[in-house]
N, C-alpha and C positions, 0 to 999 in steps of 0.2 A: 239471681238472674235466672230467667226461664230459658231453658235450653230445648232444642228440638229432640224429640224422642225417636229413637231408631226403630224403623218398621221391620216387621217380619221379612225374612229373606236376606238381611244383611249378615255377612259372615261374623261380625263381632258378637252377635247373639249366640253363636255356636262354639265360641272359644271358651276353654276353661280359663277363668280369670286368674291373674297373678296376685300374690300377696302384696300388700302395701307396706313399704318400709316405714319405720317410725319417723324418719326425717323427711317424709314426703312433703314437698312444698305445696302450700295452699290447700291443705286438707280441709281446714275449717271452711274456706270459701267453696270448695267442691261439695261438701256436705250441705251447706246453706243453699247452693244452687240446685242440688238434688231435691231438697224439700220444696223449694219454690216451684220447680218443674212438676213435681208430683201433685202439689196442691192445685196448681193451675190446670192440670189434667183431671182433677177430681179422683186421684188414685189413693190407695191406702199403703202402697209400697212402691219403691223403685230401686233398681240395682244399677250400678255404674255402667255395665255393658249396654243398658238401655239408653244411655246418653253418649255411647260410643267410646267408653273408656273401659278397657278390659282389666279391671281391678276388683279384688274381693271386698266389695263395699256395697251394702244396701241399707236403706232407711225405711222405717215403717211408722205410720201414724194410723192406728186402727180405730180411731174415735168414731168414724161413720158406722162401725159395726156395734157400737155400744148398746143399741136397742136389743141386739141378739145376745150380747154377752157383756154385762156391766164391767167386767174386768178390763175390757178394751177401751173404756172411757178415757183413760190416761196412758194408753199403750203407745208411747212415742219413743222409738229406740233407733240407735245407730249400731250397725253390726260391721266390724272391721275384721278381716281375715277369719271369717267364721268357718267352723268345721262342725257338721252334724256328727255327733258321737254315737247316737242311737235313735232309732225310730221303733216304737212299740205300740201295742194296742190294736184294736180292730181297725180295719180299713173302713172309711166312710166317705160318701160322695157329697160334693157340694158344688154349686154352680160357680165356676171361675171365669174371669176375663183377664185381659192383660193390656196395658197401655201400648205395647208394641204390636198388638193384634186387635185393633179396635173392631167393634161390631160383631165379634164372635165370642160367645159364652157357651161353655160346655160343662157338663157334670164330670168332675175329676175325683178319682178315689185316692185317698192318702191315709197314712197311718195317723191314729188319734193323738199320739204323744211323741215328743222328741226331747232329746238332750243335746244342747249345742254349746260349743266353746267359741268365744269371740272376745274382741277388744272393743271398748267403747271409744268415744271421741277423745278421751283423756288418756288413752292407752292403758286403761285398767282392764285386767283380764277377768272374764266372767265365765262360769260354767253353770248353765241354768236349764231347767226343764219346763216345758210348756205342753198344754193340751188343748184340744178343741180348735176354735177359730184362730187363736193366737199361733198355735203350732202350724196350722194350715197356711197362714199368711207368711210365716217364716219359711216354710218349705217351698212355697211358690217363689219367693225372692231368692232363696238359696239356690234353687234350680238355675236361675239366671247366671249366677257366678260359676256354675258348673257347666254352662253352655247348653242348658236344656230349657225347653218351653213346655207350658201346660199341654199343648197339643200333642206332645210326644207321649203322653200318658193315655191317649185315646186309642180305641180299637182301630185296627187297620181299615176296617170298613168305614168307620166314622171319619178317619183321616182322609180317605179317598173321596168321601162325600164333600169334605171341606176344601179340597185341593184348589178348585177354581176361585173360591173366595179368598184363600190365602194368597194365591198368585195375584189377584186383583189388589190386595193390600200392598204387596211388595211393589206394585206398579203405581201406587198412589190413587187408585180408584176407590177411595173411601172418604167419607165425610167425617171430620173430627173438628173439635173446637180448640185444638192445641197444635203447636208446630210439630211437624214430623219430618224425618229424612227417609226417603224411599229409595231402596237400593237399585231398583230397576229404572229409575229416572235419571236422565243425564243431569249431572250436578247434584242429584240426590234430594235436594230440599225444595219442596213446592208448597210448604205451609200446611198442606193437608186439609184445607177448608173447602175447596171448590173443585175437587177432582171427580165428583160423581154427578 
């Protein structure tokens, strides 16, 4: 099921998400809905807070980046109760966007490598290391379960320059081809298609 994506400005995007208990009801359906929502919005990752659920869950399918890194061709993963254990290597910049912040893309600097601990959909524990684009995608989605957004990593000047555009997104003044919930609109959900 395709769910509305929560737009910039909603408090759920700023909360540190809670761990998911192993007996969480309908986890399989939630994961399937997150993939459906992500694919419908042409994303490569989505975190539970982006659909209004403050849980430590994100999903990734990085196949669209396979041209840049062949490793990403079959990089489809589910991360439950993830904890980044270490970030190392040189910082490098890459142009990032976010389904919750449509129409804004900015160069963001992140560490080249990471080690992460998480559970998969079968509650099997993993501790893995990633580098390059796979690490970056994980870092971006991980930020969501920590209550952070990629815009937080921009310089104060750049953030100030984007303020009006970010405010417009929270009010629904943005054109997207997927459903969104806008925090500054009464009722929140205006579909996001015809607001500009």
